[in-house]
KOLVEXBA-347785 format. One record per residue (C-alpha): residue in one letter; x, y, z. Coordinates in nm, 2 decimals. Example, Ala and Ser with C-alpha at 12.3 -4.5 7.8 and 13.67 -1.06 7.14 Angstrom:
<rs>
R  r       u       v       w
R  A    1.23   -0.45    0.78
R  S    1.37   -0.11    0.71
</rs>
This chain:
<rs>
R  r       u       v       w
R  M   -1.68    0.89    0.65
R  L   -1.96    0.69    0.72
R  E   -2.02    0.34    0.54
R  T   -2.40    0.28    0.51
R  C   -2.34   -0.10    0.57
R  G   -2.65   -0.34    0.46
R  V   -2.90   -0.07    0.37
R  A   -3.03   -0.02    0.02
R  I   -2.96    0.32   -0.07
R  D   -3.22    0.56   -0.25
R  A   -3.22    0.92   -0.34
R  A   -3.46    1.00   -0.05
R  L   -3.22    0.87    0.21
R  V   -2.92    1.05    0.08
R  S   -3.14    1.38    0.06
R  G   -3.25    1.31    0.42
R  W   -2.88    1.27    0.52
R  R   -2.78    1.57    0.34
R  E   -3.05    1.81    0.51
R  R   -2.97    1.70    0.85
R  V   -2.60    1.75    0.83
R  V   -2.65    2.09    0.68
R  E   -2.89    2.19    0.95
R  M   -2.70    2.04    1.23
R  S   -2.37    2.20    1.11
R  R   -2.57    2.53    1.08
R  R   -2.66    2.50    1.45
R  L   -2.32    2.41    1.56
R  D   -2.20    2.72    1.38
R  W   -1.95    2.53    1.14
R  P   -1.89    2.69    0.79
R  E   -2.04    2.58    0.49
R  Q   -1.91    2.22    0.42
R  V   -1.86    2.02    0.10
R  L   -2.08    1.69    0.12
R  V   -2.02    1.37   -0.09
R  A   -2.23    1.10   -0.11
R  R   -2.07    0.80   -0.30
R  A   -2.29    0.50   -0.40
R  H   -2.11    0.16   -0.45
R  A   -2.21   -0.17   -0.53
R  R   -2.42   -0.25   -0.20
R  D   -2.38    0.05    0.01
R  A   -2.30    0.40    0.00
R  S   -2.00    0.63    0.17
R  L   -2.13    0.93    0.31
R  A   -1.89    1.21    0.40
R  F   -1.86    1.59    0.47
R  S   -1.58    1.84    0.55
R  A   -1.56    2.00    0.92
R  P   -1.35    2.22    1.11
R  L   -1.00    2.07    1.20
R  D   -1.08    2.09    1.58
R  Q   -1.43    1.91    1.54
R  L   -1.36    1.59    1.35
R  L   -1.48    1.37    1.63
R  S   -1.79    1.57    1.68
R  A   -1.82    1.57    1.31
R  T   -1.83    1.17    1.30
R  E   -2.12    1.19    1.55
R  V   -2.31    1.43    1.35
R  N   -2.27    1.21    1.05
R  E   -2.38    0.89    1.24
R  W   -2.67    1.08    1.39
R  A   -2.79    1.23    1.04
R  W   -2.78    0.88    0.87
R  L   -3.00    0.73    1.16
R  A   -3.22    0.99    1.17
R  A   -3.28    0.97    0.80
R  L   -3.35    0.60    0.81
R  L   -3.60    0.66    1.10
R  A   -3.78    0.92    0.89
R  A   -3.79    0.68    0.62
R  D   -3.94    0.42    0.84
R  H   -3.62    0.19    0.86
R  E   -3.55    0.01    1.16
R  P   -3.19    0.13    1.24
R  P   -2.95   -0.01    1.49
R  L   -3.03    0.28    1.74
R  L   -2.72    0.39    1.93
R  F   -2.84    0.59    2.24
R  A   -2.64    0.59    2.56
R  P   -2.51    0.90    2.74
R  G   -2.28    1.08    2.49
R  H   -2.46    0.95    2.18
R  P   -2.70    1.20    2.00
R  A   -3.07    1.06    2.02
R  A   -3.16    0.97    1.63
R  W   -3.54    1.04    1.71
R  D   -3.51    1.38    1.91
R  T   -3.34    1.67    1.71
R  Q   -3.35    1.90    1.98
R  L   -3.20    1.65    2.23
R  A   -2.93    1.53    1.98
R  L   -2.83    1.92    1.94
R  H   -2.77    1.94    2.31
R  T   -2.54    1.65    2.33
R  L   -2.36    1.76    2.01
R  Q   -2.30    2.09    2.12
R  A   -2.16    1.94    2.45
R  H   -1.92    1.73    2.22
R  A   -1.81    2.02    2.00
R  R   -1.73    2.24    2.30
R  A   -1.53    1.98    2.44
R  E   -1.35    1.91    2.15
R  R   -1.29    2.29    2.01
R  D   -0.92    2.37    2.00
R  P   -0.85    2.73    1.87
R  T   -0.48    2.70    1.94
R  L   -0.48    2.39    1.70
R  C   -0.65    2.57    1.42
R  A   -0.43    2.86    1.45
R  L   -0.10    2.67    1.40
R  V   -0.24    2.47    1.13
R  A   -0.33    2.79    0.94
R  A   -0.01    2.96    1.01
R  S    0.16    2.66    0.90
R  E   -0.02    2.61    0.55
R  A    0.03    3.00    0.50
R  R    0.41    2.94    0.52
R  G    0.36    2.59    0.30
R  L    0.46    2.38    0.59
R  G    0.31    2.03    0.63
R  V    0.14    1.95    0.94
R  L    0.11    1.58    1.10
R  I   -0.16    1.54    1.36
R  D   -0.27    1.23    1.56
R  E   -0.44    1.20    1.90
R  D   -0.13    1.29    2.10
R  T    0.10    1.51    1.88
R  L    0.09    1.79    1.64
R  S    0.42    1.83    1.42
R  I    0.49    2.12    1.20
R  G    0.75    2.06    0.92
R  M    0.88    1.73    0.82
R  G    1.24    1.53    0.89
R  N    1.52    1.76    1.01
R  G    1.27    2.04    0.97
R  C    1.01    1.92    1.21
R  R    0.90    2.03    1.55
R  S    0.64    1.83    1.75
R  F    0.43    1.94    2.03
R  A    0.18    1.75    2.28
R  R   -0.16    1.81    2.16
R  N   -0.25    1.92    2.53
R  A    0.01    2.17    2.54
R  L    0.02    2.35    2.20
R  P    0.24    2.70    2.17
R  D    0.11    3.02    2.06
R  P    0.19    3.05    1.68
R  A    0.38    3.40    1.76
R  T    0.61    3.22    1.99
R  L    0.75    2.99    1.72
R  D    1.09    3.03    1.54
R  W    0.92    2.95    1.21
R  S    1.26    3.00    1.03
R  A    1.37    2.67    1.18
R  L    1.09    2.47    1.04
R  H    1.07    2.31    0.67
R  D    0.96    2.03    0.50
R  V    1.17    1.74    0.31
R  P    1.08    1.60   -0.02
R  V    0.84    1.32   -0.01
R  A    0.77    1.03   -0.26
R  L    0.45    0.82   -0.21
R  V    0.43    0.47   -0.35
R  T    0.08    0.30   -0.41
R  G   -0.08    0.04   -0.63
R  S   -0.17   -0.33   -0.60
R  N    0.16   -0.52   -0.65
R  G    0.52   -0.41   -0.66
R  K    0.47   -0.14   -0.37
R  T    0.74   -0.27   -0.14
R  T    1.00   -0.33   -0.38
R  T    0.97    0.01   -0.55
R  T    1.00    0.17   -0.23
R  R    1.30    0.01   -0.11
R  L    1.48    0.06   -0.43
R  L    1.37    0.44   -0.45
R  A    1.52    0.46   -0.08
R  A    1.82    0.29   -0.20
R  L    1.86    0.55   -0.48
R  T    1.82    0.86   -0.26
R  R    2.04    0.72    0.00
R  A    2.33    0.68   -0.26
R  Q    2.29    1.03   -0.35
R  G    2.37    1.13    0.02
R  W    2.06    1.19    0.16
R  H    1.94    1.05    0.51
R  T    1.61    0.87    0.38
R  A    1.32    0.75    0.58
R  Y    1.09    0.50    0.43
R  T    0.79    0.27    0.54
R  C    0.65   -0.04    0.38
R  T    0.48   -0.37    0.52
R  D    0.79   -0.46    0.69
R  G    0.83   -0.13    0.91
R  V    0.97    0.21    0.93
R  H    1.33    0.26    0.85
R  V    1.58    0.53    0.86
R  D    1.86    0.47    0.61
R  T    1.95    0.13    0.72
R  R    1.82    0.14    1.07
R  E    1.47   -0.03    1.16
R  L    1.27    0.23    1.37
R  A    0.96   -0.01    1.39
R  A    0.89   -0.36    1.27
R  G    0.55   -0.45    1.12
R  D    0.32   -0.32    0.87
R  Y    0.37    0.05    0.85
R  S    0.24    0.12    0.50
R  G   -0.05    0.35    0.64
R  P   -0.06    0.70    0.81
R  A    0.10    0.59    1.13
R  G    0.41    0.48    0.98
R  A    0.45    0.79    0.75
R  R    0.41    1.01    1.08
R  E    0.68    0.82    1.25
R  A    0.93    0.85    0.93
R  L    0.84    1.24    0.88
R  R    0.91    1.32    1.25
R  A    1.24    1.11    1.25
R  A    1.54    1.31    1.34
R  G    1.82    1.41    1.06
R  V    1.59    1.28    0.78
R  E    1.63    1.46    0.45
R  M    1.38    1.26    0.24
R  A    1.10    1.02    0.28
R  I    0.97    0.74    0.07
R  L    0.62    0.61    0.18
R  E    0.46    0.30    0.09
R  T    0.08    0.40    0.10
R  A   -0.16    0.10    0.09
R  R   -0.52    0.11    0.03
R  G   -0.64    0.02    0.37
R  G   -0.48    0.32    0.55
R  L   -0.60    0.55    0.27
R  L   -0.95    0.43    0.33
R  R   -0.95    0.42    0.70
R  R   -0.74    0.71    0.81
R  G   -0.62    0.90    0.48
R  L   -0.30    1.05    0.39
R  A   -0.06    1.16    0.65
R  P    0.16    1.39    0.46
R  T    0.00    1.70    0.30
R  H    0.26    1.79    0.07
R  A    0.45    1.54   -0.17
R  R    0.69    1.62   -0.46
R  C    0.60    1.27   -0.65
R  A    0.36    0.99   -0.63
R  I    0.38    0.64   -0.79
R  I    0.08    0.40   -0.89
R  T    0.25    0.08   -0.97
R  N   -0.05   -0.12   -1.14
R  L   -0.40   -0.21   -1.03
R  S   -0.55   -0.55   -1.00
R  D   -0.86   -0.75   -0.83
R  D   -0.79   -0.73   -0.46
R  H   -0.94   -0.65   -0.12
R  F   -1.29   -0.62   -0.29
R  G   -1.58   -0.59   -0.05
R  E   -1.40   -0.36    0.19
R  Y   -1.44    0.00    0.25
R  G   -1.65    0.10   -0.05
R  V   -1.43   -0.10   -0.29
R  H   -1.63   -0.34   -0.49
R  D   -1.44   -0.35   -0.83
R  L   -1.14   -0.21   -1.01
R  D   -1.32    0.12   -1.06
R  D   -1.34    0.17   -0.71
R  L   -0.99    0.07   -0.64
R  A   -0.86    0.31   -0.89
R  F   -1.10    0.59   -0.71
R  A   -0.88    0.51   -0.38
R  K   -0.57    0.49   -0.52
R  F   -0.57    0.81   -0.70
R  A   -0.61    1.00   -0.38
R  V   -0.20    1.02   -0.37
R  A   -0.24    1.28   -0.64
R  R   -0.42    1.53   -0.38
R  A   -0.10    1.56   -0.19
R  L    0.10    1.65   -0.47
R  D    0.25    2.02   -0.45
R  A    0.28    2.29   -0.71
R  H    0.58    2.13   -0.89
R  G    0.45    1.74   -0.80
R  M    0.43    1.46   -1.05
R  L    0.21    1.17   -1.07
R  I    0.42    0.86   -1.20
R  L    0.18    0.59   -1.38
R  N    0.21    0.28   -1.54
R  A    0.12    0.29   -1.91
R  D    0.07   -0.08   -1.97
R  D   -0.22   -0.08   -1.72
R  A   -0.53    0.03   -1.91
R  L   -0.74    0.12   -1.61
R  L   -0.47    0.36   -1.49
R  V   -0.46    0.52   -1.87
R  R   -0.84    0.57   -1.85
R  H   -0.85    0.73   -1.50
R  A   -0.55    0.94   -1.57
R  A   -0.77    1.14   -1.82
R  N   -0.97    1.28   -1.50
R  I   -0.65    1.38   -1.32
R  S   -0.52    1.76   -1.35
R  V   -0.18    1.71   -1.20
R  P    0.14    1.68   -1.41
R  L    0.19    1.32   -1.52
R  A    0.49    1.08   -1.62
R  W    0.46    0.75   -1.76
R  F    0.66    0.41   -1.77
R  A    0.61    0.10   -1.96
R  L    0.81   -0.18   -2.07
R  D    0.85   -0.05   -2.42
R  A    0.99    0.29   -2.43
R  D    0.84    0.36   -2.77
R  A    0.47    0.26   -2.69
R  P    0.24    0.50   -2.83
R  L    0.14    0.67   -2.51
R  L    0.50    0.74   -2.40
R  R    0.59    0.88   -2.75
R  E    0.30    1.12   -2.75
R  H    0.39    1.24   -2.38
R  R    0.75    1.30   -2.48
R  A    0.64    1.49   -2.78
R  R    0.47    1.72   -2.52
R  G    0.81    1.73   -2.33
R  G    0.69    1.49   -2.07
R  I    0.89    1.23   -1.89
R  T    0.88    0.88   -1.98
R  C    1.07    0.54   -1.89
R  G    1.10    0.21   -2.06
R  V    1.32   -0.05   -2.24
R  R    1.45   -0.01   -2.57
R  D    1.73   -0.24   -2.72
R  D    1.73   -0.42   -2.39
R  R    1.85   -0.11   -2.23
R  L    1.64    0.09   -1.97
R  V    1.60    0.47   -2.06
R  L    1.45    0.76   -1.92
R  E    1.35    1.04   -2.14
R  H    1.25    1.41   -2.08
R  G    1.13    1.53   -2.41
R  A    1.44    1.52   -2.64
R  D    1.68    1.43   -2.37
R  T    1.74    1.05   -2.32
R  H    1.94    0.90   -2.00
R  D    2.05    0.56   -2.06
R  L    2.04    0.36   -1.73
R  G    2.20    0.06   -1.83
R  M    2.12   -0.32   -1.96
R  I    1.83   -0.47   -1.81
R  E    1.96   -0.80   -1.78
R  Q    2.25   -0.67   -1.56
R  M    2.01   -0.55   -1.30
R  P    1.96   -0.83   -1.03
R  L    1.60   -0.72   -0.95
R  T    1.51   -0.84   -1.33
R  L    1.64   -1.21   -1.27
R  R    1.83   -1.16   -1.57
R  G    1.54   -0.99   -1.77
R  S    1.28   -1.24   -1.69
R  A    1.12   -1.05   -1.42
R  R    0.88   -0.82   -1.63
R  Y    0.70   -0.70   -1.35
R  N    1.02   -0.58   -1.17
R  I    1.12   -0.39   -1.49
R  A    0.82   -0.17   -1.45
R  N    0.89   -0.14   -1.08
R  I    1.24   -0.03   -1.15
R  A    1.12    0.24   -1.41
R  A    0.88    0.37   -1.20
R  A    1.15    0.41   -0.91
R  A    1.41    0.55   -1.18
R  I    1.15    0.86   -1.27
R  A    1.09    0.92   -0.90
R  A    1.45    0.91   -0.84
R  H    1.50    1.15   -1.12
R  L    1.25    1.38   -1.01
R  L    1.37    1.39   -0.64
R  G    1.74    1.50   -0.79
R  V    1.95    1.18   -0.81
R  D    2.20    1.19   -1.10
R  D    2.23    0.93   -1.38
R  A    2.56    0.79   -1.22
R  Q    2.41    0.69   -0.92
R  L    2.09    0.57   -1.09
R  R    2.30    0.33   -1.28
R  S    2.53    0.24   -1.01
R  V    2.24    0.12   -0.78
R  L    2.05   -0.04   -1.06
R  E    2.32   -0.27   -1.11
R  R    2.38   -0.39   -0.76
R  F    2.03   -0.38   -0.57
R  G    1.92   -0.70   -0.55
R  H    2.23   -0.90   -0.52
R  S    2.23   -0.91   -0.15
R  P    1.94   -1.06    0.03
R  Q    1.93   -0.78    0.27
R  D    1.85   -0.53   -0.03
R  N    1.49   -0.66   -0.08
R  P    1.38   -0.93    0.19
R  G    1.08   -1.14    0.13
R  R    1.07   -1.01   -0.25
R  L    1.17   -1.20   -0.53
R  Q    1.47   -1.35   -0.38
R  D    1.64   -1.65   -0.59
R  F    1.84   -1.90   -0.41
R  E    2.01   -2.19   -0.55
R  L    2.04   -2.49   -0.29
R  G    2.22   -2.81   -0.40
R  G    2.05   -2.81   -0.72
R  V    1.69   -2.70   -0.62
R  R    1.60   -2.35   -0.69
R  V    1.39   -2.16   -0.46
R  L    1.19   -1.83   -0.51
R  V    1.10   -1.64   -0.21
R  D    0.82   -1.37   -0.28
R  Y    0.53   -1.19   -0.11
R  A    0.28   -1.25   -0.40
R  H   -0.07   -1.20   -0.22
R  N   -0.31   -1.19   -0.50
R  P   -0.40   -1.37   -0.84
R  D   -0.20   -1.12   -1.05
R  G    0.11   -1.10   -0.81
R  L    0.11   -1.51   -0.81
R  R    0.06   -1.54   -1.19
R  G    0.37   -1.30   -1.22
R  L    0.55   -1.50   -0.99
R  L    0.47   -1.84   -1.13
R  Q    0.55   -1.73   -1.49
R  L    0.91   -1.73   -1.39
R  A    0.89   -2.08   -1.25
R  R    1.06   -2.30   -1.50
R  P    1.22   -2.60   -1.35
R  T    1.51   -2.76   -1.53
R  S    1.44   -3.06   -1.73
R  G    1.31   -3.35   -1.52
R  G    1.26   -3.12   -1.23
R  R    0.93   -3.08   -1.05
R  L    0.74   -2.76   -0.95
R  A    0.61   -2.70   -0.58
R  L    0.41   -2.42   -0.44
R  L    0.34   -2.29   -0.10
R  L   -0.02   -2.13   -0.13
R  G   -0.23   -1.94    0.14
R  Q   -0.45   -1.65    0.15
R  A   -0.55   -1.38    0.41
R  G   -0.90   -1.45    0.57
R  N   -1.07   -1.10    0.48
R  R   -1.08   -1.21    0.10
R  A   -1.42   -1.33   -0.02
R  D   -1.45   -1.70   -0.12
R  G   -1.44   -1.60   -0.49
R  E   -1.11   -1.43   -0.46
R  I   -0.98   -1.72   -0.26
R  R   -1.11   -1.98   -0.53
R  E   -0.95   -1.77   -0.81
R  L   -0.61   -1.75   -0.65
R  A   -0.63   -2.14   -0.65
R  G   -0.73   -2.13   -1.01
R  V   -0.41   -1.94   -1.09
R  A   -0.21   -2.19   -0.91
R  A   -0.38   -2.48   -1.08
R  E   -0.30   -2.30   -1.43
R  F    0.08   -2.40   -1.36
R  A    0.01   -2.77   -1.28
R  P    0.26   -2.79   -0.99
R  N    0.36   -3.13   -0.88
R  R    0.30   -3.04   -0.53
R  I    0.10   -2.74   -0.34
R  V    0.13   -2.72    0.04
R  L   -0.14   -2.52    0.16
R  K   -0.11   -2.29    0.47
R  D   -0.29   -2.04    0.70
R  M   -0.15   -1.70    0.70
R  S   -0.04   -1.63    1.08
R  G   -0.19   -1.30    1.21
R  M   -0.42   -1.29    0.89
R  L   -0.72   -1.51    0.93
R  R   -0.94   -1.19    1.00
R  G   -1.26   -1.38    1.11
R  R   -1.19   -1.71    0.93
R  A   -1.16   -2.03    1.15
R  V   -0.81   -2.20    1.16
R  G   -0.78   -2.41    0.86
R  E   -1.07   -2.26    0.67
R  V   -0.88   -2.10    0.39
R  P   -0.67   -2.38    0.32
R  A   -0.98   -2.62    0.30
R  L   -1.14   -2.38    0.03
R  L   -0.82   -2.39   -0.17
R  R   -0.79   -2.76   -0.15
R  E   -1.20   -2.77   -0.26
R  E   -1.11   -2.55   -0.56
R  L   -0.78   -2.69   -0.65
R  L   -0.93   -3.06   -0.67
R  R   -1.21   -2.92   -0.89
R  R   -0.95   -2.78   -1.13
R  G   -0.82   -3.09   -1.18
R  L   -0.51   -3.14   -0.93
R  R   -0.50   -3.49   -0.75
R  D   -0.55   -3.53   -0.39
R  E   -0.20   -3.68   -0.35
R  E   -0.04   -3.36   -0.49
R  L   -0.20   -3.14   -0.19
R  V   -0.06   -3.13    0.13
R  T   -0.20   -2.91    0.43
R  C    0.03   -2.77    0.67
R  L   -0.11   -2.49    0.86
R  D    0.21   -2.34    1.01
R  E    0.40   -2.14    0.73
R  Y    0.76   -2.20    0.88
R  T    0.67   -2.58    0.91
R  A    0.52   -2.58    0.56
R  V    0.84   -2.44    0.40
R  R    1.06   -2.71    0.60
R  T    0.83   -2.96    0.45
R  L    0.86   -2.87    0.10
R  L    1.24   -2.84    0.14
R  T    1.24   -3.20    0.26
R  W    1.05   -3.31   -0.03
R  A    1.26   -3.13   -0.28
R  R    1.53   -3.30   -0.49
R  P    1.78   -3.16   -0.78
R  G    1.62   -2.99   -1.07
R  D    1.30   -2.90   -0.85
R  L    1.19   -2.55   -0.82
R  L    1.01   -2.45   -0.50
R  V    0.79   -2.13   -0.51
R  L    0.76   -1.99   -0.18
R  P    0.50   -1.67   -0.11
R  I    0.59   -1.58    0.26
R  H    0.35   -1.37    0.44
R  G    0.37   -1.38    0.81
R  K    0.57   -1.12    0.96
R  L    0.75   -1.36    1.23
R  E    0.79   -1.64    0.96
R  R    0.95   -1.43    0.70
R  P    1.27   -1.36    0.90
R  K    1.28   -1.74    1.02
R  V    1.26   -1.86    0.65
R  G    1.54   -1.62    0.54
R  A    1.75   -1.73    0.83
R  L    1.68   -2.12    0.73
R  L    1.78   -2.05    0.36
R  A    2.08   -1.85    0.44
R  A    2.20   -2.14    0.68
R  M    2.14   -2.41    0.42
R  Q    2.35   -2.18    0.18
R  A    2.63   -2.16    0.42
R  Q    2.63   -2.53    0.51
R  H    2.61   -2.64    0.15
R  W    2.32   -2.83    0.20
R  A    2.21   -3.09   -0.04
R  P    1.86   -3.24   -0.10
R  G    1.81   -3.55    0.11
R  T    2.03   -3.44    0.40
R  P    1.88   -3.31    0.72
R  L    1.77   -2.94    0.74
R  P    1.91   -2.71    0.99
R  A    1.74   -2.70    1.31
R  A    1.46   -2.48    1.35
R  P    1.49   -2.20    1.60
R  G    1.40   -2.30    1.98
</rs>
């Protein structure tokens, strides 16, 4: 796929691109392709199908066709010409270069292996160095430069494992971790990926943000795995696509404003288009699990042909009732209990207030996450007894869901730790923030540098709605993404002042861990500190600090435990 950055798109340009792609593909002896030109707010996304062993050559064809179309329309494109790049101004010379690319890349054994795998219904994982057939404990991997003849394989030893995909704007990691806990409780060795790493059962294989296809491939290739739960973020979908070719179910938790302006996503409809890509991986018995309280998801679901299941806060919302009447699966709350229903069958999963993730029923967005995970677990074969047991305990331990809606009581100071990273997420978190009588509200606030100025100001606006007594402004370690140090906190401060906060209520402390210590030192009994923590290195440090404070029965006004050396 190619993004036409900075060029006003018209029908003639797109037509010129199409004609050149079709003609060059014909001359390279590629089969007839599907072409897609998707216009969006400022630019367009241009893509076409190509042989599996010719994808790098196809990117060269795509770029050449676009630059040549610009030249033909008297635009002045940034010409890319060096040994190895096709000449946009000379079709014959470009053909010579592209034919050389295609010959070097051609790999008939790769195509034969993939075709044989697909004929047997097996998933295939491909990256630069490795091809894998099957998944988990039915997977076998081969070096790309030493692929076997399909006739030599013991195909009976290869198989897939059930896969669940989890995407959405907020709640992905919590839903993924909970679903992984549910499948482990059923006795299955479960791999899962999220923004914190790749795990098999409780063992960490890799640390960092692995919510894209690289993490999915590592999880699906792990030895002994019988089930895989894969957080699937927008960035990975748009840059690299989906790694698994088969999935048993997929969840879209919700959609909200975030990451606009990147990879053709300029509004919520663009975002929905990207998130619904998970439906393409669903197999013949797969099911897409959607949030009926999200009007955008409801609207876009009308264009989806895969089987659906719905969750909502109200088990008797009209959409859920209608879906059950048609024999469908739903999950929601009735009489303060979570109920999963399949047609006329009802599964009582327990009291909402007794589920730790709900903070005694007050965390409504986590009730939705639980409902989504419960449907997926039911589809994957987790029985009701395990569902109820896990929902009653998951979230009690800080190790269950680190960095997501953790509630600490420290010497009369309440501390909420979360990952809230966009306006909707922050609003949901702050709606839980109720200091005790006479207590004060404090907030740690920062934003990633790749958000537009308007999005950063919107986050500050949400913070201002709740009138905190103190806000400490931070940078996000590793997430400046083109911004200067301190640039985002300065923008947040400017907007907070414009919205009525006083200068003395705002403190800038760029280092996230130091900012947390600053707020804890300021706190007194009755205060509530809301700490969205985002840095990969800072999260474990903050967790260790809060655990040490609990262990030593820290009281406000006394020294904090020493920072790690």
